[in-house]
C-alpha positions, -999 to +999 in steps of 0.1 A: +000+000+000+015+033-011+006+069-004-001+095-031+030+114-018+052+083-026+041+086-063+049+123-064+083+117-050+088+088-074+079+109-105+102+137-093+132+113-091+131+100-127+148+112-159+133+099-192+160+090-216+158+089-254+157+051-254+127+051-231+144+042-198+132+060-168+166+066-151+163+068-113+181+099-100+173+094-063+189+073-035+207+042-048+223+011-035+241-017-054+231-001-086+194-001-079+172+029-069+154+031-035+122+049-025+114+048+012+135+017+018+119-001-011+134-009-045+122+018-069+117-005-098+095-028-077+075+002-066+070+012-102+059-022-113+034-026-084+021+010-089+016+009-127+012-029-134+001-048-103+013-069-074+044-090-077+036-127-072+055-145-044+086-162-056+090-139-087+118-115-094+120-084-115+140-086-148+151-055-166+145-061-203+166-030-211+196-043-190+196-010-172+195-014-134+189+024-131+157+020-151+123+021-133+101+021-164+074-006-157+073-013-194+109-024-192+103-048-163+092-084-165+083-108-137+103-141-138+111-169-114+147-169-101+156-198-125+140-180-155+156-147-145+191-163-144+185-181-177+173-149-194+203-129-182+227-156-193+211-159-228+208-121-233+242-110-219+254-079-236+289-066-245+302-042-218+304-013-242+268-018-252+258-017-216+280+014-211+265+034-240+230+025-230+234+045-199+248+076-217+227+107-226+243+131-251+238+167-242+238+198-264+274+205-254+286+171-266+290+157-230+281+121-225+260+125-193+263+095-170+235+108-147+256+116-117+290+130-110+319+104-110+295+075-114+305+039-115+302+011-140+303-026-134+330-044-155+342-079-151+326-082-117+341-049-103+327-014-099+350+011-118+347+048-123+327+053-155+349+081-168+381+060-164+364+030-181+355+053-210+391+067-213+407+033-212+383+017-236+383+044-263+417+060-258+441+037-240+456+027-206+460+054-179+497+055-170+507+051-134+507+084-115+481+100-139+444+108-133+416+118-155+407+155-159+374+166-173+382+192-200+346+202-201+346+207-163+315+185-161+320+156-136+290+138-150+306+135-184+322+103-197+329+114-233+365+103-240+371+134-262+364+155-230+389+135-209+426+138-205+451+119-184+472+144-164+492+145-132+474+153-099+491+187-097+478+197-132+444+183-125+442+203-092+454+235-108+430+233-137+401+227-114+411+255-091+416+278-121+381+269-133+364+277-100+383+309-095+373+320-130+337+315-122+336+328-086+359+352-069+343+354-034+324+331-011+290+340+003+306+357+033+328+378+011+361+359+016+383+359-015+384+325-032+420+327-042+445+298-043+455+303-006+419+304+008+403+277-014+402+241-001+396+212-025+385+179-009+392+144-023+360+146-043+371+179-059+345+200-041+356+235-034+351+255-002+363+286+016+390+279+042+381+309+064+344+298+065+356+263+075+376+277+104+346+298+114+322+268+113+347+247+134+350+275+159+313+279+163+309+241+167+335+239+194+318+268+212+284+251+211+298+217+222+323+232+247+351+214+230+386+227+241+405+243+212+436+221+219+417+189+209 
């Protein structure tokens, strides 16, 4: 039994792709979407088609685990589901391209920043898979820089293997070119801009201020 609000939330979390998949953009786990602790594709099937019989599993006919389009979902027994997947196994690059949406700027949109792709039983960064498949191996000590500055992009023409220092400098130059001051008016220059491991930028002075206020509220000594 679902509430009307659940359907509203569901519809707000999907992106309809050119191939007809309803890509889930909300909370995910193990490649599948979740809605209020329930698998989103099962919610879609039960809402738009009907109850799922006991002992049956959902099979994605589009091979896209992100998809919650009930028209792309079929009910099969576990044995039938396994046999279907084995018979209809697709080439990795076919699975990869099926998840890409091409934008007006030429970016291959993966749906989320620094998304992952399952290849040979392992989860690998999608943009690194794209570079190694279409361009070549990534040499030791190098990392992938998005020339388009779009972390959701997996277009190999928009990717370049560079050193960490170059990647960091390019990213910093890009953010400094777009924004010179934080919301509190602190200059976002090289000295005052912090870049975390996920390449998110923040103001160092604001960070110190937040820490100071937190210590004051919690009565935490400054020497800890």
